[in-house]
BALOBA-1460 file (C-alpha; in Angstrom, 3 decimals):
// residues 389
<rec num="1" residu="r" x="-4.991" y="11.554" z="-1.555"/>
<rec num="2" residu="n" x="-5.550" y="9.101" z="1.478"/>
<rec num="3" residu="k" x="-8.080" y="10.448" z="3.960"/>
<rec num="4" residu="m" x="-8.130" y="6.954" z="6.021"/>
<rec num="5" residu="e" x="-6.360" y="6.666" z="9.041"/>
<rec num="6" residu="e" x="-2.924" y="4.802" z="9.423"/>
<rec num="7" residu="e" x="-4.944" y="1.983" z="12.256"/>
<rec num="8" residu="d" x="-6.922" y="0.817" z="10.001"/>
<rec num="9" residu="p" x="-9.160" y="1.550" z="7.003"/>
<rec num="10" residu="f" x="-11.125" y="-0.985" z="6.199"/>
<rec num="11" residu="l" x="-13.080" y="-2.702" z="9.357"/>
<rec num="12" residu="s" x="-18.983" y="-3.590" z="13.186"/>
<rec num="13" residu="s" x="-23.662" y="-4.112" z="14.339"/>
<rec num="14" residu="d" x="-26.282" y="-6.082" z="16.396"/>
<rec num="15" residu="s" x="-28.721" y="-5.331" z="14.311"/>
<rec num="16" residu="l" x="-26.984" y="-6.817" z="10.870"/>
<rec num="17" residu="g" x="-28.913" y="-9.684" z="11.539"/>
<rec num="18" residu="t" x="-27.026" y="-13.727" z="12.205"/>
<rec num="19" residu="e" x="-27.450" y="-14.318" z="8.266"/>
<rec num="20" residu="r" x="-24.888" y="-11.409" z="7.396"/>
<rec num="21" residu="a" x="-23.044" y="-11.864" z="10.787"/>
<rec num="22" residu="t" x="-21.940" y="-15.661" z="9.895"/>
<rec num="23" residu="k" x="-21.342" y="-15.386" z="6.820"/>
<rec num="24" residu="r" x="-17.265" y="-13.861" z="6.067"/>
<rec num="25" residu="k" x="-15.428" y="-13.268" z="2.439"/>
<rec num="26" residu="g" x="-12.471" y="-14.964" z="2.125"/>
<rec num="27" residu="c" x="-10.045" y="-12.803" z="1.546"/>
<rec num="28" residu="k" x="-6.357" y="-12.810" z="2.013"/>
<rec num="29" residu="l" x="-3.662" y="-11.039" z="4.166"/>
<rec num="30" residu="l" x="-0.151" y="-10.538" z="3.486"/>
<rec num="31" residu="f" x="2.683" y="-10.005" z="6.251"/>
<rec num="32" residu="v" x="5.376" y="-9.650" z="5.365"/>
<rec num="33" residu="y" x="8.833" y="-9.521" z="6.877"/>
<rec num="34" residu="v" x="11.884" y="-8.697" z="5.840"/>
<rec num="35" residu="i" x="14.975" y="-8.730" z="6.341"/>
<rec num="36" residu="a" x="17.704" y="-5.285" z="4.688"/>
<rec num="37" residu="f" x="17.894" y="-7.590" z="1.178"/>
<rec num="38" residu="a" x="14.349" y="-7.065" z="0.375"/>
<rec num="39" residu="c" x="14.848" y="-3.550" z="-0.367"/>
<rec num="40" residu="l" x="16.180" y="-4.636" z="-3.748"/>
<rec num="41" residu="a" x="12.693" y="-4.725" z="-5.042"/>
<rec num="42" residu="g" x="12.659" y="-1.146" z="-4.186"/>
<rec num="43" residu="l" x="9.521" y="-0.697" z="-2.652"/>
<rec num="44" residu="f" x="10.302" y="0.145" z="0.864"/>
<rec num="45" residu="v" x="12.577" y="3.097" z="1.719"/>
<rec num="46" residu="g" x="15.389" y="1.905" z="3.634"/>
<rec num="47" residu="a" x="18.105" y="-0.705" z="3.982"/>
<rec num="48" residu="g" x="19.595" y="-2.900" z="7.117"/>
<rec num="49" residu="m" x="16.771" y="-2.584" z="9.127"/>
<rec num="50" residu="a" x="13.746" y="-5.135" z="9.022"/>
<rec num="51" residu="i" x="10.278" y="-4.205" z="7.451"/>
<rec num="52" residu="s" x="7.215" y="-4.739" z="8.838"/>
<rec num="53" residu="y" x="3.830" y="-4.951" z="5.320"/>
<rec num="54" residu="g" x="1.107" y="-5.466" z="6.158"/>
<rec num="55" residu="i" x="-1.672" y="-5.615" z="3.706"/>
<rec num="56" residu="f" x="-4.211" y="-6.608" z="5.021"/>
<rec num="57" residu="g" x="-7.173" y="-8.593" z="2.887"/>
<rec num="58" residu="t" x="-4.589" y="-9.759" z="0.134"/>
<rec num="59" residu="g" x="-2.277" y="-12.509" z="1.262"/>
<rec num="60" residu="s" x="0.517" y="-13.602" z="3.023"/>
<rec num="61" residu="v" x="4.141" y="-13.119" z="1.239"/>
<rec num="62" residu="f" x="7.068" y="-15.046" z="3.058"/>
<rec num="63" residu="p" x="10.748" y="-14.337" z="1.493"/>
<rec num="64" residu="s" x="13.693" y="-15.564" z="2.849"/>
<rec num="65" residu="p" x="16.677" y="-13.539" z="2.993"/>
<rec num="66" residu="c" x="19.086" y="-16.047" z="2.383"/>
<rec num="67" residu="t" x="20.729" y="-16.495" z="-1.564"/>
<rec num="68" residu="s" x="21.263" y="-19.254" z="-2.902"/>
<rec num="69" residu="t" x="25.298" y="-21.394" z="-4.509"/>
<rec num="70" residu="g" x="24.674" y="-24.111" z="-5.729"/>
<rec num="71" residu="t" x="23.265" y="-26.497" z="-3.361"/>
<rec num="72" residu="m" x="24.288" y="-23.753" z="0.030"/>
<rec num="73" residu="h" x="22.031" y="-21.646" z="1.346"/>
<rec num="74" residu="t" x="24.665" y="-18.791" z="3.346"/>
<rec num="75" residu="q" x="23.448" y="-15.790" z="4.922"/>
<rec num="76" residu="l" x="23.558" y="-12.527" z="2.527"/>
<rec num="77" residu="e" x="25.289" y="-9.910" z="4.267"/>
<rec num="78" residu="w" x="26.017" y="-6.304" z="2.697"/>
<rec num="79" residu="g" x="29.679" y="-7.014" z="1.890"/>
<rec num="80" residu="a" x="28.417" y="-10.309" z="0.074"/>
<rec num="81" residu="m" x="28.020" y="-10.456" z="-3.565"/>
<rec num="82" residu="v" x="24.827" y="-11.721" z="-5.289"/>
<rec num="83" residu="r" x="24.268" y="-12.804" z="-8.738"/>
<rec num="84" residu="t" x="21.346" y="-10.789" z="-11.056"/>
<rec num="85" residu="d" x="21.410" y="-10.874" z="-14.948"/>
<rec num="86" residu="g" x="24.250" y="-12.952" z="-15.301"/>
<rec num="87" residu="s" x="26.960" y="-10.789" z="-13.457"/>
<rec num="88" residu="t" x="27.969" y="-10.893" z="-10.075"/>
<rec num="89" residu="v" x="27.182" y="-8.003" z="-8.381"/>
<rec num="90" residu="s" x="27.799" y="-6.432" z="-3.937"/>
<rec num="91" residu="v" x="24.721" y="-6.179" z="-2.349"/>
<rec num="92" residu="l" x="25.795" y="-2.724" z="-1.896"/>
<rec num="93" residu="d" x="25.773" y="-2.272" z="-5.527"/>
<rec num="94" residu="l" x="22.881" y="-3.580" z="-6.348"/>
<rec num="95" residu="l" x="20.802" y="-1.497" z="-3.647"/>
<rec num="96" residu="d" x="23.071" y="1.395" z="-5.398"/>
<rec num="97" residu="v" x="21.106" y="0.081" z="-8.953"/>
<rec num="98" residu="l" x="17.993" y="-0.464" z="-7.570"/>
<rec num="99" residu="l" x="16.904" y="2.177" z="-4.340"/>
<rec num="100" residu="k" x="16.947" y="5.200" z="-7.474"/>
<rec num="101" residu="a" x="14.363" y="7.282" z="-6.279"/>
<rec num="102" residu="e" x="12.527" y="7.152" z="-10.016"/>
<rec num="103" residu="r" x="12.075" y="3.279" z="-9.219"/>
<rec num="104" residu="i" x="10.455" y="4.287" z="-5.826"/>
<rec num="105" residu="n" x="7.906" y="6.401" z="-7.363"/>
<rec num="106" residu="e" x="6.840" y="4.185" z="-10.019"/>
<rec num="107" residu="t" x="5.845" y="1.268" z="-6.904"/>
<rec num="108" residu="i" x="4.503" y="4.069" z="-5.075"/>
<rec num="109" residu="m" x="2.842" y="4.747" z="-8.077"/>
<rec num="110" residu="t" x="1.492" y="1.479" z="-8.745"/>
<rec num="111" residu="l" x="0.740" y="0.143" z="-5.400"/>
<rec num="112" residu="t" x="-2.166" y="3.421" z="-5.005"/>
<rec num="113" residu="k" x="-3.326" y="4.112" z="-8.523"/>
<rec num="114" residu="k" x="-6.374" y="2.139" z="-7.573"/>
<rec num="115" residu="p" x="-9.032" y="1.319" z="-4.775"/>
<rec num="116" residu="h" x="-8.045" y="-1.470" z="-2.835"/>
<rec num="117" residu="i" x="-10.148" y="-1.991" z="0.081"/>
<rec num="118" residu="a" x="-9.225" y="-5.114" z="2.198"/>
<rec num="119" residu="g" x="-10.581" y="-8.173" z="0.855"/>
<rec num="120" residu="m" x="-11.160" y="-7.133" z="-2.955"/>
<rec num="121" residu="d" x="-9.914" y="-8.196" z="-6.085"/>
<rec num="122" residu="t" x="-7.748" y="-4.808" z="-6.437"/>
<rec num="123" residu="n" x="-5.885" y="-5.527" z="-3.212"/>
<rec num="124" residu="n" x="-5.349" y="-9.360" z="-4.271"/>
<rec num="125" residu="e" x="-3.560" y="-7.947" z="-7.386"/>
<rec num="126" residu="l" x="-1.829" y="-5.985" z="-5.176"/>
<rec num="127" residu="a" x="-0.475" y="-9.077" z="-2.964"/>
<rec num="128" residu="a" x="-0.067" y="-10.207" z="-6.052"/>
<rec num="129" residu="f" x="2.253" y="-7.955" z="-7.884"/>
<rec num="130" residu="v" x="4.383" y="-8.140" z="-4.518"/>
<rec num="131" residu="a" x="5.300" y="-11.567" z="-4.688"/>
<rec num="132" residu="d" x="5.910" y="-11.011" z="-8.368"/>
<rec num="133" residu="e" x="8.336" y="-8.559" z="-8.051"/>
<rec num="134" residu="w" x="9.976" y="-10.391" z="-5.113"/>
<rec num="135" residu="k" x="10.134" y="-13.689" z="-7.174"/>
<rec num="136" residu="s" x="11.740" y="-11.472" z="-9.288"/>
<rec num="137" residu="l" x="14.919" y="-11.275" z="-6.857"/>
<rec num="138" residu="k" x="15.451" y="-15.448" z="-6.967"/>
<rec num="139" residu="f" x="13.714" y="-15.882" z="-3.282"/>
<rec num="140" residu="d" x="13.931" y="-19.277" z="-1.442"/>
<rec num="141" residu="k" x="10.373" y="-19.119" z="-0.998"/>
<rec num="142" residu="v" x="7.589" y="-16.690" z="-1.672"/>
<rec num="143" residu="e" x="4.053" y="-18.537" z="-0.576"/>
<rec num="144" residu="m" x="0.490" y="-16.372" z="-0.419"/>
<rec num="145" residu="v" x="-1.625" y="-17.966" z="2.345"/>
<rec num="146" residu="n" x="-5.107" y="-17.270" z="2.311"/>
<rec num="147" residu="f" x="-7.525" y="-16.038" z="5.087"/>
<rec num="148" residu="s" x="-11.373" y="-15.446" z="6.401"/>
<rec num="149" residu="v" x="-11.497" y="-12.826" z="8.243"/>
<rec num="150" residu="l" x="-14.968" y="-10.875" z="9.344"/>
<rec num="151" residu="l" x="-15.545" y="-8.255" z="7.205"/>
<rec num="152" residu="q" x="-17.535" y="-4.870" z="7.135"/>
<rec num="153" residu="y" x="-18.126" y="-2.989" z="3.335"/>
<rec num="154" residu="p" x="-20.165" y="0.911" z="2.760"/>
<rec num="155" residu="n" x="-23.841" y="-0.119" z="1.311"/>
<rec num="156" residu="d" x="-23.307" y="1.678" z="-1.961"/>
<rec num="157" residu="t" x="-27.070" y="1.721" z="-2.635"/>
<rec num="158" residu="n" x="-28.072" y="2.547" z="0.596"/>
<rec num="159" residu="p" x="-25.676" y="5.105" z="2.205"/>
<rec num="160" residu="n" x="-25.114" y="6.356" z="5.355"/>
<rec num="161" residu="k" x="-26.664" y="9.109" z="5.953"/>
<rec num="162" residu="f" x="-26.784" y="12.374" z="8.719"/>
<rec num="163" residu="q" x="-29.011" y="15.023" z="8.465"/>
<rec num="164" residu="i" x="-30.823" y="17.868" z="10.702"/>
<rec num="165" residu="q" x="-34.776" y="16.851" z="10.827"/>
<rec num="166" residu="f" x="-37.877" y="18.524" z="11.348"/>
<rec num="167" residu="e" x="-39.936" y="17.117" z="14.611"/>
<rec num="168" residu="n" x="-41.949" y="15.955" z="12.040"/>
<rec num="169" residu="g" x="-38.972" y="13.474" z="11.290"/>
<rec num="170" residu="s" x="-38.480" y="15.177" z="7.741"/>
<rec num="171" residu="v" x="-35.796" y="16.646" z="5.972"/>
<rec num="172" residu="y" x="-34.115" y="20.610" z="6.843"/>
<rec num="173" residu="y" x="-30.349" y="19.767" z="6.053"/>
<rec num="174" residu="d" x="-28.924" y="15.943" z="4.719"/>
<rec num="175" residu="s" x="-25.132" y="15.612" z="4.835"/>
<rec num="176" residu="p" x="-24.178" y="15.339" z="1.150"/>
<rec num="177" residu="t" x="-19.946" y="14.233" z="2.308"/>
<rec num="178" residu="a" x="-21.762" y="10.925" z="4.814"/>
<rec num="179" residu="s" x="-23.095" y="9.254" z="1.462"/>
<rec num="180" residu="l" x="-20.750" y="10.305" z="-1.174"/>
<rec num="181" residu="e" x="-17.107" y="12.271" z="-0.984"/>
<rec num="182" residu="p" x="-16.845" y="14.270" z="-4.295"/>
<rec num="183" residu="p" x="-13.719" y="13.900" z="-6.127"/>
<rec num="184" residu="l" x="-11.853" y="16.637" z="-6.538"/>
<rec num="185" residu="t" x="-9.008" y="15.173" z="-9.692"/>
<rec num="186" residu="e" x="-9.643" y="13.516" z="-12.621"/>
<rec num="187" residu="d" x="-7.613" y="10.672" z="-11.279"/>
<rec num="188" residu="e" x="-10.026" y="10.629" z="-8.440"/>
<rec num="189" residu="n" x="-13.335" y="9.904" z="-10.819"/>
<rec num="190" residu="q" x="-12.614" y="6.349" z="-10.437"/>
<rec num="191" residu="t" x="-15.265" y="2.673" z="-10.062"/>
<rec num="192" residu="g" x="-13.650" y="0.906" z="-6.755"/>
<rec num="193" residu="v" x="-14.228" y="4.696" z="-4.511"/>
<rec num="194" residu="p" x="-15.157" y="3.373" z="-0.825"/>
<rec num="195" residu="r" x="-18.249" y="5.478" z="0.059"/>
<rec num="196" residu="p" x="-18.220" y="6.903" z="3.667"/>
<rec num="197" residu="f" x="-17.920" y="4.642" z="6.514"/>
<rec num="198" residu="n" x="-16.263" y="3.752" z="9.618"/>
<rec num="199" residu="a" x="-16.331" y="-0.064" z="9.912"/>
<rec num="200" residu="y" x="-17.297" y="-2.810" z="12.166"/>
<rec num="201" residu="s" x="-20.160" y="0.562" z="13.180"/>
<rec num="202" residu="g" x="-22.916" y="-1.232" z="14.294"/>
<rec num="203" residu="k" x="-26.465" y="-0.854" z="12.026"/>
<rec num="204" residu="g" x="-29.238" y="1.192" z="12.053"/>
<rec num="205" residu="s" x="-30.638" y="5.292" z="13.142"/>
<rec num="206" residu="a" x="-30.928" y="6.926" z="15.759"/>
<rec num="207" residu="t" x="-32.553" y="10.117" z="15.847"/>
<rec num="208" residu="g" x="-31.808" y="13.010" z="19.753"/>
<rec num="209" residu="k" x="-30.336" y="16.237" z="20.410"/>
<rec num="210" residu="l" x="-27.157" y="16.831" z="18.978"/>
<rec num="211" residu="v" x="-24.046" y="17.659" z="21.690"/>
<rec num="212" residu="y" x="-20.565" y="18.387" z="21.275"/>
<rec num="213" residu="v" x="-17.899" y="16.317" z="22.995"/>
<rec num="214" residu="n" x="-14.533" y="17.883" z="21.945"/>
<rec num="215" residu="y" x="-12.620" y="14.944" z="20.915"/>
<rec num="216" residu="g" x="-14.561" y="12.550" z="22.225"/>
<rec num="217" residu="r" x="-11.657" y="11.591" z="24.692"/>
<rec num="218" residu="r" x="-12.478" y="10.780" z="28.710"/>
<rec num="219" residu="e" x="-11.929" y="13.646" z="30.128"/>
<rec num="220" residu="d" x="-13.711" y="15.543" z="27.580"/>
<rec num="221" residu="f" x="-17.098" y="13.051" z="28.318"/>
<rec num="222" residu="e" x="-15.972" y="14.006" z="32.436"/>
<rec num="223" residu="y" x="-15.887" y="17.275" z="32.068"/>
<rec num="224" residu="l" x="-19.561" y="17.648" z="30.449"/>
<rec num="225" residu="s" x="-20.387" y="15.197" z="33.078"/>
<rec num="226" residu="f" x="-18.637" y="16.800" z="36.435"/>
<rec num="227" residu="n" x="-17.998" y="20.644" z="34.936"/>
<rec num="228" residu="k" x="-21.281" y="21.186" z="33.145"/>
<rec num="229" residu="s" x="-23.502" y="18.790" z="34.539"/>
<rec num="230" residu="i" x="-24.595" y="18.166" z="30.737"/>
<rec num="231" residu="s" x="-25.547" y="14.205" z="30.270"/>
<rec num="232" residu="v" x="-25.118" y="12.834" z="27.149"/>
<rec num="233" residu="n" x="-27.352" y="10.327" z="27.545"/>
<rec num="234" residu="g" x="-29.764" y="9.331" z="24.838"/>
<rec num="235" residu="s" x="-27.979" y="12.454" z="22.837"/>
<rec num="236" residu="v" x="-26.161" y="11.798" z="19.143"/>
<rec num="237" residu="c" x="-22.626" y="12.930" z="19.441"/>
<rec num="238" residu="i" x="-20.449" y="14.854" z="17.109"/>
<rec num="239" residu="a" x="-16.902" y="14.279" z="18.027"/>
<rec num="240" residu="r" x="-14.068" y="16.035" z="15.692"/>
<rec num="241" residu="y" x="-10.831" y="13.472" z="15.130"/>
<rec num="242" residu="g" x="-7.294" y="13.769" z="16.556"/>
<rec num="243" residu="k" x="-6.242" y="12.817" z="20.132"/>
<rec num="244" residu="i" x="-7.052" y="9.115" z="20.936"/>
<rec num="245" residu="f" x="-8.154" y="6.601" z="18.427"/>
<rec num="246" residu="r" x="-11.273" y="6.845" z="16.494"/>
<rec num="247" residu="g" x="-11.954" y="2.965" z="17.574"/>
<rec num="248" residu="t" x="-11.609" y="4.146" z="21.553"/>
<rec num="249" residu="k" x="-14.122" y="7.870" z="20.250"/>
<rec num="250" residu="a" x="-17.286" y="5.541" z="19.606"/>
<rec num="251" residu="q" x="-16.847" y="3.206" z="22.730"/>
<rec num="252" residu="l" x="-16.505" y="6.066" z="24.894"/>
<rec num="253" residu="a" x="-19.511" y="7.245" z="23.185"/>
<rec num="254" residu="e" x="-21.834" y="4.095" z="23.914"/>
<rec num="255" residu="q" x="-20.252" y="4.240" z="27.120"/>
<rec num="256" residu="n" x="-21.279" y="7.091" z="28.101"/>
<rec num="257" residu="g" x="-24.997" y="6.891" z="26.449"/>
<rec num="258" residu="c" x="-24.766" y="8.015" z="22.606"/>
<rec num="259" residu="i" x="-26.959" y="6.539" z="20.722"/>
<rec num="260" residu="g" x="-24.921" y="7.512" z="17.799"/>
<rec num="261" residu="l" x="-21.543" y="8.967" z="16.954"/>
<rec num="262" residu="v" x="-19.794" y="11.724" z="13.860"/>
<rec num="263" residu="m" x="-16.932" y="12.056" z="13.921"/>
<rec num="264" residu="y" x="-15.207" y="14.658" z="11.524"/>
<rec num="265" residu="s" x="-11.960" y="16.412" z="10.909"/>
<rec num="266" residu="d" x="-11.765" y="19.858" z="12.539"/>
<rec num="267" residu="p" x="-9.503" y="22.269" z="10.529"/>
<rec num="268" residu="a" x="-7.928" y="22.869" z="13.093"/>
<rec num="269" residu="d" x="-5.964" y="20.374" z="13.442"/>
<rec num="270" residu="y" x="-6.396" y="19.210" z="9.484"/>
<rec num="271" residu="a" x="-6.561" y="21.967" z="7.580"/>
<rec num="272" residu="p" x="-4.785" y="24.524" z="10.218"/>
<rec num="273" residu="k" x="-4.687" y="28.483" z="9.168"/>
<rec num="274" residu="g" x="-1.587" y="29.689" z="7.929"/>
<rec num="275" residu="g" x="-0.438" y="26.241" z="7.006"/>
<rec num="276" residu="l" x="-0.280" y="24.259" z="3.755"/>
<rec num="277" residu="p" x="-2.829" y="24.833" z="1.396"/>
<rec num="278" residu="s" x="-5.537" y="21.917" z="0.808"/>
<rec num="279" residu="y" x="-5.487" y="19.090" z="-1.555"/>
<rec num="280" residu="p" x="-4.893" y="18.577" z="-4.444"/>
<rec num="281" residu="k" x="-3.061" y="22.834" z="-3.966"/>
<rec num="282" residu="g" x="-0.937" y="21.220" z="-0.977"/>
<rec num="283" residu="w" x="-1.105" y="18.404" z="1.519"/>
<rec num="284" residu="s" x="-4.296" y="19.916" z="4.064"/>
<rec num="285" residu="l" x="-7.620" y="17.717" z="4.418"/>
<rec num="286" residu="p" x="-10.298" y="19.889" z="2.010"/>
<rec num="287" residu="d" x="-13.409" y="20.992" z="2.980"/>
<rec num="288" residu="t" x="-15.316" y="18.210" z="1.650"/>
<rec num="289" residu="g" x="-12.294" y="15.596" z="2.603"/>
<rec num="290" residu="l" x="-13.068" y="13.044" z="5.515"/>
<rec num="291" residu="q" x="-11.395" y="10.105" z="7.174"/>
<rec num="292" residu="r" x="-12.274" y="6.904" z="6.791"/>
<rec num="293" residu="g" x="-11.360" y="3.395" z="8.986"/>
<rec num="294" residu="s" x="-12.204" y="1.174" z="11.184"/>
<rec num="295" residu="v" x="-13.589" y="1.435" z="15.244"/>
<rec num="296" residu="m" x="-13.017" y="-2.289" z="16.150"/>
<rec num="297" residu="v" x="-10.960" y="-2.206" z="19.367"/>
<rec num="298" residu="w" x="-9.338" y="-5.797" z="19.059"/>
<rec num="299" residu="e" x="-6.519" y="-6.978" z="16.566"/>
<rec num="300" residu="g" x="-6.775" y="-8.757" z="14.070"/>
<rec num="301" residu="d" x="-10.290" y="-10.843" z="13.398"/>
<rec num="302" residu="s" x="-13.036" y="-10.664" z="15.610"/>
<rec num="303" residu="l" x="-14.037" y="-13.783" z="14.784"/>
<rec num="304" residu="t" x="-10.520" y="-16.086" z="15.593"/>
<rec num="305" residu="q" x="-8.619" y="-13.681" z="19.024"/>
<rec num="306" residu="l" x="-5.741" y="-15.377" z="19.019"/>
<rec num="307" residu="r" x="-6.296" y="-18.587" z="16.154"/>
<rec num="308" residu="p" x="-5.420" y="-18.573" z="13.012"/>
<rec num="309" residu="s" x="-8.224" y="-17.158" z="10.968"/>
<rec num="310" residu="i" x="-7.890" y="-20.401" z="8.680"/>
<rec num="311" residu="d" x="-10.323" y="-23.294" z="7.329"/>
<rec num="312" residu="g" x="-11.088" y="-25.412" z="10.394"/>
<rec num="313" residu="v" x="-10.183" y="-23.310" z="13.122"/>
<rec num="314" residu="y" x="-13.383" y="-22.641" z="15.691"/>
<rec num="315" residu="r" x="-15.199" y="-18.976" z="15.334"/>
<rec num="316" residu="d" x="-16.939" y="-17.381" z="17.759"/>
<rec num="317" residu="s" x="-20.002" y="-15.392" z="16.473"/>
<rec num="318" residu="y" x="-20.003" y="-11.650" z="16.082"/>
<rec num="319" residu="e" x="-22.721" y="-10.900" z="18.225"/>
<rec num="320" residu="y" x="-20.141" y="-12.428" z="20.772"/>
<rec num="321" residu="a" x="-17.501" y="-10.232" z="19.953"/>
<rec num="322" residu="q" x="-19.388" y="-7.103" z="19.334"/>
<rec num="323" residu="k" x="-21.591" y="-7.909" z="23.682"/>
<rec num="324" residu="n" x="-17.068" y="-8.399" z="24.486"/>
<rec num="325" residu="g" x="-16.339" y="-5.145" z="23.125"/>
<rec num="326" residu="a" x="-14.441" y="-5.598" z="19.779"/>
<rec num="327" residu="y" x="-16.764" y="-2.950" z="18.355"/>
<rec num="328" residu="p" x="-19.700" y="-0.857" z="18.850"/>
<rec num="329" residu="s" x="-23.614" y="-1.301" z="18.323"/>
<rec num="330" residu="i" x="-24.450" y="2.295" z="18.052"/>
<rec num="331" residu="p" x="-24.347" y="3.697" z="14.988"/>
<rec num="332" residu="v" x="-21.236" y="6.043" z="14.207"/>
<rec num="333" residu="t" x="-20.032" y="7.070" z="11.144"/>
<rec num="334" residu="p" x="-16.917" y="9.675" z="9.329"/>
<rec num="335" residu="l" x="-18.190" y="13.977" z="8.584"/>
<rec num="336" residu="s" x="-16.472" y="16.381" z="6.259"/>
<rec num="337" residu="y" x="-16.048" y="19.935" z="7.991"/>
<rec num="338" residu="k" x="-18.019" y="21.469" z="5.618"/>
<rec num="339" residu="d" x="-21.053" y="19.675" z="6.386"/>
<rec num="340" residu="a" x="-20.196" y="19.483" z="9.836"/>
<rec num="341" residu="y" x="-20.170" y="23.148" z="9.487"/>
<rec num="342" residu="e" x="-23.864" y="23.264" z="9.218"/>
<rec num="343" residu="f" x="-24.589" y="21.534" z="12.861"/>
<rec num="344" residu="l" x="-21.972" y="23.249" z="15.296"/>
<rec num="345" residu="s" x="-22.639" y="26.526" z="13.890"/>
<rec num="346" residu="k" x="-26.617" y="25.548" z="14.993"/>
<rec num="347" residu="m" x="-25.335" y="24.265" z="18.613"/>
<rec num="348" residu="d" x="-27.379" y="25.805" z="21.696"/>
<rec num="349" residu="q" x="-25.959" y="28.777" z="23.081"/>
<rec num="350" residu="s" x="-26.250" y="27.912" z="26.754"/>
<rec num="351" residu="n" x="-23.200" y="26.500" z="26.937"/>
<rec num="352" residu="e" x="-20.089" y="27.647" z="25.514"/>
<rec num="353" residu="a" x="-17.224" y="25.544" z="24.879"/>
<rec num="354" residu="p" x="-14.271" y="26.114" z="26.284"/>
<rec num="355" residu="s" x="-10.687" y="27.708" z="24.763"/>
<rec num="356" residu="d" x="-9.380" y="24.047" z="24.127"/>
<rec num="357" residu="w" x="-12.760" y="22.898" z="22.442"/>
<rec num="358" residu="q" x="-12.316" y="25.273" z="19.538"/>
<rec num="359" residu="g" x="-11.660" y="24.256" z="16.578"/>
<rec num="360" residu="q" x="-11.338" y="26.464" z="13.259"/>
<rec num="361" residu="l" x="-14.484" y="27.122" z="11.646"/>
<rec num="362" residu="n" x="-15.599" y="30.340" z="11.672"/>
<rec num="363" residu="f" x="-17.499" y="30.578" z="14.774"/>
<rec num="364" residu="t" x="-17.936" y="29.868" z="18.747"/>
<rec num="365" residu="y" x="-17.975" y="26.964" z="19.608"/>
<rec num="366" residu="y" x="-20.826" y="25.548" z="21.544"/>
<rec num="367" residu="i" x="-21.761" y="22.367" z="23.206"/>
<rec num="368" residu="g" x="-25.518" y="22.062" z="23.071"/>
<rec num="369" residu="p" x="-27.225" y="20.216" z="23.714"/>
<rec num="370" residu="g" x="-29.847" y="20.889" z="20.927"/>
<rec num="371" residu="f" x="-29.572" y="23.750" z="18.998"/>
<rec num="372" residu="k" x="-30.707" y="27.133" z="19.114"/>
<rec num="373" residu="d" x="-33.804" y="28.787" z="17.891"/>
<rec num="374" residu="p" x="-35.686" y="29.117" z="15.551"/>
<rec num="375" residu="y" x="-34.335" y="25.265" z="15.120"/>
<rec num="376" residu="s" x="-34.608" y="23.909" z="18.778"/>
<rec num="377" residu="s" x="-37.116" y="21.696" z="17.560"/>
<rec num="378" residu="y" x="-35.264" y="19.984" z="15.258"/>
<rec num="379" residu="n" x="-33.669" y="16.744" z="16.011"/>
<rec num="380" residu="a" x="-29.982" y="14.994" z="14.711"/>
<rec num="381" residu="y" x="-30.401" y="12.162" z="12.557"/>
<rec num="382" residu="i" x="-27.685" y="9.601" z="11.778"/>
<rec num="383" residu="e" x="-28.345" y="5.983" z="9.598"/>
<rec num="384" residu="v" x="-25.381" y="3.534" z="8.800"/>
<rec num="385" residu="n" x="-26.556" y="0.546" z="6.227"/>
<rec num="386" residu="n" x="-22.751" y="-0.548" z="6.203"/>
<rec num="387" residu="y" x="-23.035" y="-4.388" z="6.231"/>
<rec num="388" residu="l" x="-20.609" y="-7.537" z="7.247"/>
<rec num="389" residu="e" x="-19.318" y="-10.128" z="4.817"/>
């Protein structure tokens, strides 16, 4: 089960401190550009098309799409012949042997069996696995290149929090999935699974009235301001995933004055009524499931923009990247819709959300700000303790 969105699960905060912000961990970056012949590995489906495959944080593998015949190198064509296991066969015949459902399934199982967050040993092991597979296919050159980039990880000893607090700061409700996503099958119950986090979030805590901001798009904040005369300035905001990139949600929330942002996956978008069953019985997101992922809006390594992230290259500071909009300074973290229910069901009912803001939790959605009686004096509290390496 993969609750991370496709953009980038692995990747930030003003209060992290210079000593952590300037610390970088050497990791490897895998960029693979393979033409047709790479399909022989059975690693990826599709033939006759360019395949781009990246594992951020492992290594770079650059195979050559040609075959050797004695001292000559000829461009590989679909009708060409290639030697394998002492025999000469056509490329199409070899594809027919290697591109089998069983082989593809075996490779996918290998690539997904263990958690492999960027920069970790398990991720590097997968890069080595891919390189070995391509070496076995006699590519002219398979090379792994080191890149050093700035990454962020969740704090196992001090996990993130999202709470409803009494006026005196004591806890009324502490969201379990803000700090730990429970395993639903035995094979998920293993070490190395990252705690819930949004990489490159700002570090720190914030307390304030909760405001529901729908998908957190520009038009959603404009609706609150112009149609409802609701200011989110100084508020903790809660948005549902979807429609736009999560990093843009965080960017817009900060620009509009939110002091913290929680993002949850509403069943309307990820487990709709009448749709597929929830995992593990189906593909829909279970009520304790959540999406991890980066909230950085820049591409690549934030410290070496438009430059290769190799030793000796000039690096900007973390503070410079944050000041220039690479990632938010406010704390941002994900949440399951089971926990989101505990917050949204208690919202102040002065402002009912419009029909296109309604999700599929079992209540009418209200915007807030704040909670209804008898919770009206309570506050939302967010705390993010991610760290940089």
